[in-house]
Structures are given as C-alpha cells and as structure tokens.
PyMOL CGO cylinders between C-alpha atoms (Angstrom):
from pymol import cmd
from pymol.cgo import CYLINDER

trace = [
    CYLINDER, 83.97, -20.89, 21.89, 81.83, -22.24, 24.65, 0.3, 1, 1, 1, 1, 1, 1,
    CYLINDER, 81.83, -22.24, 24.65, 78.56, -20.66, 24.66, 0.3, 1, 1, 1, 1, 1, 1,
    CYLINDER, 78.56, -20.66, 24.66, 76.85, -21.48, 28.92, 0.3, 1, 1, 1, 1, 1, 1,
    CYLINDER, 76.85, -21.48, 28.92, 73.31, -20.67, 28.90, 0.3, 1, 1, 1, 1, 1, 1,
    CYLINDER, 73.31, -20.67, 28.90, 71.75, -21.04, 32.20, 0.3, 1, 1, 1, 1, 1, 1,
    CYLINDER, 71.75, -21.04, 32.20, 69.25, -18.65, 34.47, 0.3, 1, 1, 1, 1, 1, 1,
    CYLINDER, 69.25, -18.65, 34.47, 70.97, -18.84, 37.73, 0.3, 1, 1, 1, 1, 1, 1,
    CYLINDER, 70.97, -18.84, 37.73, 74.16, -16.59, 38.18, 0.3, 1, 1, 1, 1, 1, 1,
    CYLINDER, 74.16, -16.59, 38.18, 75.82, -19.09, 40.87, 0.3, 1, 1, 1, 1, 1, 1,
    CYLINDER, 75.82, -19.09, 40.87, 75.79, -21.90, 37.50, 0.3, 1, 1, 1, 1, 1, 1,
    CYLINDER, 75.79, -21.90, 37.50, 77.20, -20.04, 34.72, 0.3, 1, 1, 1, 1, 1, 1,
    CYLINDER, 77.20, -20.04, 34.72, 79.97, -18.48, 37.36, 0.3, 1, 1, 1, 1, 1, 1,
    CYLINDER, 79.97, -18.48, 37.36, 80.73, -22.20, 38.20, 0.3, 1, 1, 1, 1, 1, 1,
    CYLINDER, 80.73, -22.20, 38.20, 80.56, -23.78, 34.70, 0.3, 1, 1, 1, 1, 1, 1,
    CYLINDER, 80.56, -23.78, 34.70, 82.70, -20.50, 33.03, 0.3, 1, 1, 1, 1, 1, 1,
    CYLINDER, 82.70, -20.50, 33.03, 85.26, -21.01, 35.88, 0.3, 1, 1, 1, 1, 1, 1,
    CYLINDER, 85.26, -21.01, 35.88, 85.69, -24.82, 35.74, 0.3, 1, 1, 1, 1, 1, 1,
    CYLINDER, 85.69, -24.82, 35.74, 86.26, -24.62, 31.85, 0.3, 1, 1, 1, 1, 1, 1,
    CYLINDER, 86.26, -24.62, 31.85, 88.45, -21.71, 31.64, 0.3, 1, 1, 1, 1, 1, 1,
    CYLINDER, 88.45, -21.71, 31.64, 90.99, -23.21, 34.30, 0.3, 1, 1, 1, 1, 1, 1,
    CYLINDER, 90.99, -23.21, 34.30, 91.32, -26.36, 31.44, 0.3, 1, 1, 1, 1, 1, 1,
    CYLINDER, 91.32, -26.36, 31.44, 91.50, -23.42, 28.39, 0.3, 1, 1, 1, 1, 1, 1,
    CYLINDER, 91.50, -23.42, 28.39, 88.38, -23.04, 27.17, 0.3, 1, 1, 1, 1, 1, 1,
    CYLINDER, 88.38, -23.04, 27.17, 87.04, -19.73, 25.87, 0.3, 1, 1, 1, 1, 1, 1,
    CYLINDER, 87.04, -19.73, 25.87, 83.68, -19.42, 27.63, 0.3, 1, 1, 1, 1, 1, 1,
    CYLINDER, 83.68, -19.42, 27.63, 80.34, -16.85, 27.14, 0.3, 1, 1, 1, 1, 1, 1,
    CYLINDER, 80.34, -16.85, 27.14, 77.71, -16.75, 29.25, 0.3, 1, 1, 1, 1, 1, 1,
    CYLINDER, 77.71, -16.75, 29.25, 73.91, -15.98, 29.33, 0.3, 1, 1, 1, 1, 1, 1,
    CYLINDER, 73.91, -15.98, 29.33, 71.08, -15.83, 30.89, 0.3, 1, 1, 1, 1, 1, 1,
    CYLINDER, 71.08, -15.83, 30.89, 68.62, -17.41, 29.33, 0.3, 1, 1, 1, 1, 1, 1,
    CYLINDER, 68.62, -17.41, 29.33, 67.36, -19.19, 25.96, 0.3, 1, 1, 1, 1, 1, 1,
    CYLINDER, 67.36, -19.19, 25.96, 66.83, -15.83, 24.21, 0.3, 1, 1, 1, 1, 1, 1,
    CYLINDER, 66.83, -15.83, 24.21, 69.83, -14.04, 24.78, 0.3, 1, 1, 1, 1, 1, 1,
    CYLINDER, 69.83, -14.04, 24.78, 71.63, -17.29, 24.15, 0.3, 1, 1, 1, 1, 1, 1,
    CYLINDER, 71.63, -17.29, 24.15, 70.05, -17.15, 20.14, 0.3, 1, 1, 1, 1, 1, 1,
    CYLINDER, 70.05, -17.15, 20.14, 71.43, -13.49, 19.75, 0.3, 1, 1, 1, 1, 1, 1,
    CYLINDER, 71.43, -13.49, 19.75, 74.88, -14.30, 20.98, 0.3, 1, 1, 1, 1, 1, 1,
    CYLINDER, 74.88, -14.30, 20.98, 74.18, -17.37, 18.33, 0.3, 1, 1, 1, 1, 1, 1,
    CYLINDER, 74.18, -17.37, 18.33, 73.64, -14.80, 15.68, 0.3, 1, 1, 1, 1, 1, 1,
    CYLINDER, 73.64, -14.80, 15.68, 76.41, -12.68, 16.13, 0.3, 1, 1, 1, 1, 1, 1,
    CYLINDER, 76.41, -12.68, 16.13, 79.17, -15.91, 16.79, 0.3, 1, 1, 1, 1, 1, 1,
    CYLINDER, 79.17, -15.91, 16.79, 80.68, -19.12, 16.51, 0.3, 1, 1, 1, 1, 1, 1,
    CYLINDER, 80.68, -19.12, 16.51, 80.39, -21.84, 18.65, 0.3, 1, 1, 1, 1, 1, 1,
    CYLINDER, 80.39, -21.84, 18.65, 82.43, -25.00, 19.48, 0.3, 1, 1, 1, 1, 1, 1,
    CYLINDER, 82.43, -25.00, 19.48, 79.64, -26.30, 21.73, 0.3, 1, 1, 1, 1, 1, 1,
    CYLINDER, 79.64, -26.30, 21.73, 77.34, -25.10, 24.37, 0.3, 1, 1, 1, 1, 1, 1,
    CYLINDER, 77.34, -25.10, 24.37, 76.23, -26.11, 27.54, 0.3, 1, 1, 1, 1, 1, 1,
    CYLINDER, 76.23, -26.11, 27.54, 72.29, -24.88, 28.54, 0.3, 1, 1, 1, 1, 1, 1,
    CYLINDER, 72.29, -24.88, 28.54, 70.21, -25.64, 31.65, 0.3, 1, 1, 1, 1, 1, 1,
    CYLINDER, 70.21, -25.64, 31.65, 67.02, -27.14, 30.67, 0.3, 1, 1, 1, 1, 1, 1,
    CYLINDER, 67.02, -27.14, 30.67, 64.13, -25.51, 33.14, 0.3, 1, 1, 1, 1, 1, 1,
    CYLINDER, 64.13, -25.51, 33.14, 64.95, -21.74, 32.25, 0.3, 1, 1, 1, 1, 1, 1,
    CYLINDER, 64.95, -21.74, 32.25, 62.70, -18.58, 31.52, 0.3, 1, 1, 1, 1, 1, 1,
    CYLINDER, 62.70, -18.58, 31.52, 61.83, -16.98, 28.02, 0.3, 1, 1, 1, 1, 1, 1,
    CYLINDER, 61.83, -16.98, 28.02, 63.21, -19.79, 26.58, 0.3, 1, 1, 1, 1, 1, 1,
    CYLINDER, 63.21, -19.79, 26.58, 64.22, -23.08, 27.84, 0.3, 1, 1, 1, 1, 1, 1,
    CYLINDER, 64.22, -23.08, 27.84, 66.74, -25.70, 27.12, 0.3, 1, 1, 1, 1, 1, 1,
    CYLINDER, 66.74, -25.70, 27.12, 65.30, -27.95, 25.36, 0.3, 1, 1, 1, 1, 1, 1,
    CYLINDER, 65.30, -27.95, 25.36, 63.37, -25.30, 22.89, 0.3, 1, 1, 1, 1, 1, 1,
    CYLINDER, 63.37, -25.30, 22.89, 67.48, -23.44, 22.72, 0.3, 1, 1, 1, 1, 1, 1,
    CYLINDER, 67.48, -23.44, 22.72, 68.40, -26.62, 21.35, 0.3, 1, 1, 1, 1, 1, 1,
    CYLINDER, 68.40, -26.62, 21.35, 66.12, -27.86, 18.84, 0.3, 1, 1, 1, 1, 1, 1,
    CYLINDER, 66.12, -27.86, 18.84, 66.42, -24.06, 17.84, 0.3, 1, 1, 1, 1, 1, 1,
    CYLINDER, 66.42, -24.06, 17.84, 70.30, -24.72, 17.64, 0.3, 1, 1, 1, 1, 1, 1,
    CYLINDER, 70.30, -24.72, 17.64, 69.38, -27.94, 15.45, 0.3, 1, 1, 1, 1, 1, 1,
    CYLINDER, 69.38, -27.94, 15.45, 67.37, -26.55, 13.00, 0.3, 1, 1, 1, 1, 1, 1,
    CYLINDER, 67.37, -26.55, 13.00, 70.24, -24.20, 11.19, 0.3, 1, 1, 1, 1, 1, 1,
    CYLINDER, 70.24, -24.20, 11.19, 73.04, -25.90, 12.95, 0.3, 1, 1, 1, 1, 1, 1,
    CYLINDER, 73.04, -25.90, 12.95, 73.45, -30.02, 13.29, 0.3, 1, 1, 1, 1, 1, 1,
    CYLINDER, 73.45, -30.02, 13.29, 77.07, -30.63, 13.87, 0.3, 1, 1, 1, 1, 1, 1,
    CYLINDER, 77.07, -30.63, 13.87, 77.32, -28.30, 17.44, 0.3, 1, 1, 1, 1, 1, 1,
    CYLINDER, 77.32, -28.30, 17.44, 77.73, -30.29, 20.19, 0.3, 1, 1, 1, 1, 1, 1,
    CYLINDER, 77.73, -30.29, 20.19, 74.60, -29.23, 22.77, 0.3, 1, 1, 1, 1, 1, 1,
    CYLINDER, 74.60, -29.23, 22.77, 75.42, -30.55, 26.58, 0.3, 1, 1, 1, 1, 1, 1,
    CYLINDER, 75.42, -30.55, 26.58, 72.03, -30.04, 28.41, 0.3, 1, 1, 1, 1, 1, 1,
    CYLINDER, 72.03, -30.04, 28.41, 71.99, -29.60, 32.94, 0.3, 1, 1, 1, 1, 1, 1,
    CYLINDER, 71.99, -29.60, 32.94, 68.84, -30.17, 34.83, 0.3, 1, 1, 1, 1, 1, 1,
    CYLINDER, 68.84, -30.17, 34.83, 68.73, -30.98, 38.23, 0.3, 1, 1, 1, 1, 1, 1,
    CYLINDER, 68.73, -30.98, 38.23, 65.57, -32.93, 36.93, 0.3, 1, 1, 1, 1, 1, 1,
    CYLINDER, 65.57, -32.93, 36.93, 66.58, -35.30, 33.99, 0.3, 1, 1, 1, 1, 1, 1,
    CYLINDER, 66.58, -35.30, 33.99, 64.93, -38.46, 33.92, 0.3, 1, 1, 1, 1, 1, 1,
    CYLINDER, 64.93, -38.46, 33.92, 65.24, -41.48, 31.51, 0.3, 1, 1, 1, 1, 1, 1,
    CYLINDER, 65.24, -41.48, 31.51, 63.01, -40.17, 29.53, 0.3, 1, 1, 1, 1, 1, 1,
    CYLINDER, 63.01, -40.17, 29.53, 64.75, -37.19, 28.40, 0.3, 1, 1, 1, 1, 1, 1,
    CYLINDER, 64.75, -37.19, 28.40, 64.18, -36.32, 24.65, 0.3, 1, 1, 1, 1, 1, 1,
    CYLINDER, 64.18, -36.32, 24.65, 67.73, -36.36, 23.59, 0.3, 1, 1, 1, 1, 1, 1,
    CYLINDER, 67.73, -36.36, 23.59, 66.58, -38.60, 20.82, 0.3, 1, 1, 1, 1, 1, 1,
    CYLINDER, 66.58, -38.60, 20.82, 64.19, -36.38, 19.12, 0.3, 1, 1, 1, 1, 1, 1,
    CYLINDER, 64.19, -36.38, 19.12, 67.46, -33.52, 19.35, 0.3, 1, 1, 1, 1, 1, 1,
    CYLINDER, 67.46, -33.52, 19.35, 69.82, -35.31, 17.34, 0.3, 1, 1, 1, 1, 1, 1,
    CYLINDER, 69.82, -35.31, 17.34, 73.09, -35.04, 16.80, 0.3, 1, 1, 1, 1, 1, 1,
    CYLINDER, 73.09, -35.04, 16.80, 76.13, -34.35, 19.22, 0.3, 1, 1, 1, 1, 1, 1,
    CYLINDER, 76.13, -34.35, 19.22, 73.68, -33.87, 22.46, 0.3, 1, 1, 1, 1, 1, 1,
    CYLINDER, 73.68, -33.87, 22.46, 74.71, -35.24, 26.25, 0.3, 1, 1, 1, 1, 1, 1,
    CYLINDER, 74.71, -35.24, 26.25, 72.63, -34.87, 29.36, 0.3, 1, 1, 1, 1, 1, 1,
    CYLINDER, 72.63, -34.87, 29.36, 74.56, -34.15, 32.62, 0.3, 1, 1, 1, 1, 1, 1,
    CYLINDER, 74.56, -34.15, 32.62, 72.33, -33.98, 36.47, 0.3, 1, 1, 1, 1, 1, 1,
    CYLINDER, 72.33, -33.98, 36.47, 72.97, -31.28, 38.71, 0.3, 1, 1, 1, 1, 1, 1,
    CYLINDER, 72.97, -31.28, 38.71, 74.37, -31.27, 40.96, 0.3, 1, 1, 1, 1, 1, 1,
    CYLINDER, 74.37, -31.27, 40.96, 77.36, -31.10, 38.65, 0.3, 1, 1, 1, 1, 1, 1,
    CYLINDER, 77.36, -31.10, 38.65, 80.21, -32.93, 38.50, 0.3, 1, 1, 1, 1, 1, 1,
    CYLINDER, 80.21, -32.93, 38.50, 83.43, -31.26, 37.33, 0.3, 1, 1, 1, 1, 1, 1,
    CYLINDER, 83.43, -31.26, 37.33, 85.34, -34.22, 36.16, 0.3, 1, 1, 1, 1, 1, 1,
    CYLINDER, 85.34, -34.22, 36.16, 82.62, -35.04, 34.26, 0.3, 1, 1, 1, 1, 1, 1,
    CYLINDER, 82.62, -35.04, 34.26, 81.89, -32.20, 32.72, 0.3, 1, 1, 1, 1, 1, 1,
    CYLINDER, 81.89, -32.20, 32.72, 85.10, -31.54, 31.68, 0.3, 1, 1, 1, 1, 1, 1,
    CYLINDER, 85.10, -31.54, 31.68, 85.70, -34.94, 30.55, 0.3, 1, 1, 1, 1, 1, 1,
    CYLINDER, 85.70, -34.94, 30.55, 81.93, -34.80, 28.79, 0.3, 1, 1, 1, 1, 1, 1,
    CYLINDER, 81.93, -34.80, 28.79, 83.31, -31.57, 27.32, 0.3, 1, 1, 1, 1, 1, 1,
    CYLINDER, 83.31, -31.57, 27.32, 86.95, -32.92, 26.58, 0.3, 1, 1, 1, 1, 1, 1,
    CYLINDER, 86.95, -32.92, 26.58, 84.99, -35.88, 24.63, 0.3, 1, 1, 1, 1, 1, 1,
    CYLINDER, 84.99, -35.88, 24.63, 82.53, -33.57, 22.26, 0.3, 1, 1, 1, 1, 1, 1,
    CYLINDER, 82.53, -33.57, 22.26, 84.93, -31.24, 21.23, 0.3, 1, 1, 1, 1, 1, 1,
    CYLINDER, 84.93, -31.24, 21.23, 87.73, -34.43, 20.09, 0.3, 1, 1, 1, 1, 1, 1,
    CYLINDER, 87.73, -34.43, 20.09, 84.86, -35.75, 18.25, 0.3, 1, 1, 1, 1, 1, 1,
    CYLINDER, 84.86, -35.75, 18.25, 83.64, -32.90, 16.16, 0.3, 1, 1, 1, 1, 1, 1,
    CYLINDER, 83.64, -32.90, 16.16, 87.15, -32.76, 15.18, 0.3, 1, 1, 1, 1, 1, 1,
    CYLINDER, 87.15, -32.76, 15.18, 86.58, -29.04, 16.07, 0.3, 1, 1, 1, 1, 1, 1,
    CYLINDER, 86.58, -29.04, 16.07, 89.42, -26.54, 16.97, 0.3, 1, 1, 1, 1, 1, 1,
    CYLINDER, 89.42, -26.54, 16.97, 89.18, -24.68, 19.73, 0.3, 1, 1, 1, 1, 1, 1,
    CYLINDER, 89.18, -24.68, 19.73, 88.84, -20.49, 19.83, 0.3, 1, 1, 1, 1, 1, 1,
]
cmd.load_cgo(trace, "trace")
C-alpha cells in the first residue's frame, strides 16, 4: 500500500490514478499531519510526499517517519528541488523527483524502491 501526500488535490488524484492503474493500492492525504494520522493506523510499503505543504512539510514528515521506520522508502516531490536537497539527512531509501511529474519516472522509481526493499505489496 502506498501513501500519497500532497496539498494539491490534482497531484493526489494524478498519482493515485497512475499507481492504481499499474496495480498498486493507494491512500491519499492532504498534508503531513493527515499523513501522520494515517501512518499511526496503517503500515505503508512506500510514501510519496510533496515537499512544500502547509502544517507539516515533506522534509519534516520524512524526518518524523524516519524516527520510527528506517526502512520504508520515501519519494519526495517538488517543483523546487535543488542539488542541495537534504537527501543525506533523511537516510534510508529516500528519492527526490521534480515536478512536473513524469509518469514513467514515477512508476519506475516506485517499482525499483518496492523491489529493492523486498516488501510484498498489499
């Protein structure tokens, strides 16, 4: 099961449709706080999160997730990524993908992260 976190409903919908179409089960959240609530109740195989969101941004969300789960792969997406994005600070399997989203890149990255973690899909 994949958790998609983005404050823009259009990106939530696009990602959910894209991933569902290739066989993944997707749950969406509108911000980091909603994501934390969902994470408290369910185990996800992968998290895709926007970086810039109100309430709790993607970097803070990833750090909170890493504090309790070092293994879950995380993909951070943003239209404002730079070479200085703090990938090394987050640890674990953390990837960065720039918006606008390339569906082939998203799907390939998800498949790679899911297979490298050896986790079976829900």
